[in-house]
C-alpha positions as CSV (number, residue, x, y, z in Angstrom):
1,M,5.4,16.8,13.9
2,K,8.4,14.9,15.3
3,K,11.5,15.1,13.3
4,S,11.6,11.2,13.2
5,Y,8.2,11.1,11.6
6,L,9.3,13.6,9.0
7,I,12.4,11.4,8.2
8,F,10.1,8.4,8.1
9,F,7.5,9.9,5.7
10,I,10.0,11.6,3.4
11,T,12.1,8.4,3.0
12,A,8.9,6.4,2.4
13,I,7.6,8.8,-0.2
14,V,10.9,8.9,-2.1
15,I,11.1,5.1,-2.1
16,V,7.5,4.6,-3.2
17,V,7.9,7.2,-6.0
18,L,11.2,5.6,-7.2
19,D,9.6,2.1,-7.1
20,Q,6.5,3.1,-9.1
21,L,8.5,5.2,-11.5
22,T,11.0,2.4,-12.3
23,K,8.1,-0.1,-12.7
24,T,6.3,2.3,-15.1
25,L,9.5,2.7,-17.1
26,V,10.0,-1.0,-17.4
27,T,6.4,-1.8,-18.4
28,S,6.5,1.1,-20.9
29,N,9.7,0.1,-22.6
30,L,9.9,-3.7,-22.3
31,Q,7.4,-6.4,-23.3
32,L,6.5,-9.0,-20.7
33,H,9.5,-11.5,-20.4
34,D,11.9,-9.3,-22.4
35,S,15.4,-8.9,-21.1
36,I,18.2,-6.4,-21.7
37,P,21.7,-7.4,-20.5
38,L,23.2,-4.6,-18.4
39,I,26.3,-6.4,-17.1
40,N,26.9,-9.6,-19.1
41,G,27.0,-12.7,-16.9
42,F,25.6,-10.8,-13.9
43,L,22.7,-8.4,-14.4
44,N,19.8,-8.0,-16.7
45,L,16.9,-5.6,-16.9
46,V,13.8,-7.8,-17.3
47,H,10.0,-7.4,-17.3
48,V,8.4,-10.2,-15.3
49,R,5.3,-10.5,-13.1
50,N,5.1,-12.3,-9.8
51,P,1.6,-13.2,-8.6
52,G,3.1,-14.7,-5.4
53,A,5.5,-13.4,-2.8
54,A,9.2,-13.9,-2.3
55,F,10.5,-16.9,-4.3
56,G,7.0,-17.4,-5.9
57,F,5.4,-18.2,-2.5
58,L,1.6,-18.9,-3.2
59,A,2.1,-18.1,-7.0
60,K,-0.1,-21.2,-7.8
61,A,-2.8,-20.4,-5.3
62,P,-6.2,-19.1,-6.7
63,A,-6.1,-15.4,-7.7
64,W,-8.8,-14.4,-5.3
65,F,-7.0,-16.1,-2.3
66,R,-3.7,-14.5,-3.2
67,S,-5.3,-11.1,-3.5
68,V,-7.1,-11.2,-0.2
69,F,-4.1,-12.9,1.6
70,F,-1.4,-10.5,0.4
71,I,-3.5,-7.4,0.8
72,A,-4.5,-8.4,4.3
73,V,-0.9,-9.4,5.3
74,T,0.5,-6.1,3.8
75,V,-2.1,-3.9,5.5
76,G,-1.3,-5.7,8.8
77,A,2.4,-5.3,8.4
78,I,1.9,-1.6,7.6
79,L,-0.1,-1.1,10.7
80,L,2.5,-2.9,12.8
81,I,5.3,-0.8,11.3
82,L,3.3,2.4,12.2
83,Y,2.7,1.2,15.7
84,Y,6.4,0.3,16.1
85,L,7.4,3.7,14.7
86,K,5.3,5.4,17.4
87,Q,7.1,3.3,20.0
88,T,10.6,4.1,18.6
89,G,12.6,6.8,20.3
90,A,13.1,10.0,18.4
91,D,16.9,9.5,18.8
92,D,17.0,6.2,17.0
93,K,17.2,7.5,13.4
94,G,18.6,4.2,12.1
95,Q,15.5,2.4,13.3
96,V,13.2,5.0,11.8
97,V,14.9,4.8,8.4
98,A,14.8,1.0,8.6
99,L,11.0,1.0,9.4
100,S,10.5,3.5,6.6
101,L,12.2,1.4,4.0
102,I,10.2,-1.7,5.0
103,F,7.0,0.4,5.0
104,A,7.7,1.9,1.6
105,G,8.6,-1.5,0.1
106,A,5.4,-3.0,1.4
107,L,3.4,-0.1,0.1
108,G,5.0,-0.2,-3.3
109,N,4.3,-3.8,-3.8
110,L,0.7,-3.4,-2.4
111,I,0.1,-0.7,-5.1
112,D,1.1,-3.3,-7.7
113,R,-1.2,-6.0,-6.2
114,I,-4.1,-3.6,-6.2
115,R,-3.5,-2.3,-9.7
116,F,-2.4,-5.5,-11.5
117,G,-3.1,-8.4,-9.1
118,E,0.7,-9.2,-9.1
119,V,4.0,-7.5,-8.6
120,I,6.2,-6.1,-11.4
121,D,9.8,-7.3,-11.0
122,F,12.7,-6.2,-13.2
123,I,16.1,-6.8,-11.7
124,D,17.7,-10.1,-12.6
125,V,20.9,-10.9,-10.9
126,Y,22.7,-14.1,-11.9
127,V,26.0,-16.0,-12.3
128,S,26.2,-18.3,-15.2
129,T,22.9,-20.1,-15.3
130,H,22.1,-19.5,-11.7
131,H,19.5,-16.7,-11.3
132,W,18.3,-15.1,-8.1
133,P,14.6,-14.5,-8.3
134,A,13.8,-11.2,-10.1
135,F,13.1,-8.3,-7.8
136,N,12.3,-4.6,-7.7
137,V,13.0,-1.4,-5.8
138,A,10.3,-2.2,-3.2
139,D,11.9,-5.6,-2.6
140,S,15.3,-4.0,-2.2
141,A,13.9,-1.5,0.3
142,I,12.3,-4.2,2.4
143,S,15.6,-6.2,2.4
144,V,17.8,-3.3,3.2
145,G,15.3,-2.1,5.9
146,A,15.2,-5.5,7.5
147,V,19.0,-5.6,7.7
148,L,19.2,-2.1,9.1
149,L,16.5,-3.0,11.7
150,L,18.4,-6.1,12.8
151,I,21.6,-4.0,13.2
152,S,19.7,-1.4,15.1
153,V,18.1,-3.9,17.5
154,L,21.5,-5.7,18.0
155,K,23.3,-2.5,18.7
156,R,20.7,-1.4,21.3
157,P,21.9,-1.6,24.9
158,K,20.7,-4.7,26.7
159,E,18.3,-2.9,29.1
160,K,16.5,-1.3,26.2
161,Q,16.0,-4.6,24.3
162,S,13.5,-6.0,26.8
């Protein structure tokens, strides 16, 4: 097995386990819609469910449609990530880690959608009365992975970008 594949799968396993463990801890210790301040005026631990995607996208759509749509899109994304991983050079560790984070985040939220029909979110960042939509470890992994992937692509020499 290529070293880059090992890095990919170990990173993905760690993130998925961390994501599912934190969601289990939240659901076991907080009732739905409960909130615990961690840093007053900035950060709460909450227990909310998101039937949609980022920023509640499709949250009001029929449950059957959301389920089929999000599972199909996630499986498609996972397949594209695995294809892109195969195309990635073994020397591009940053890109491998970025793809792994996006893969793990997608898989972590897919597990929730299959188990619960919605995603468990628990991190509430806010200033005064302005709240960012609640998120979780999987969402964070996707966001960090996307930024790392962008940096990796932008740093690539011009001849490799085409």
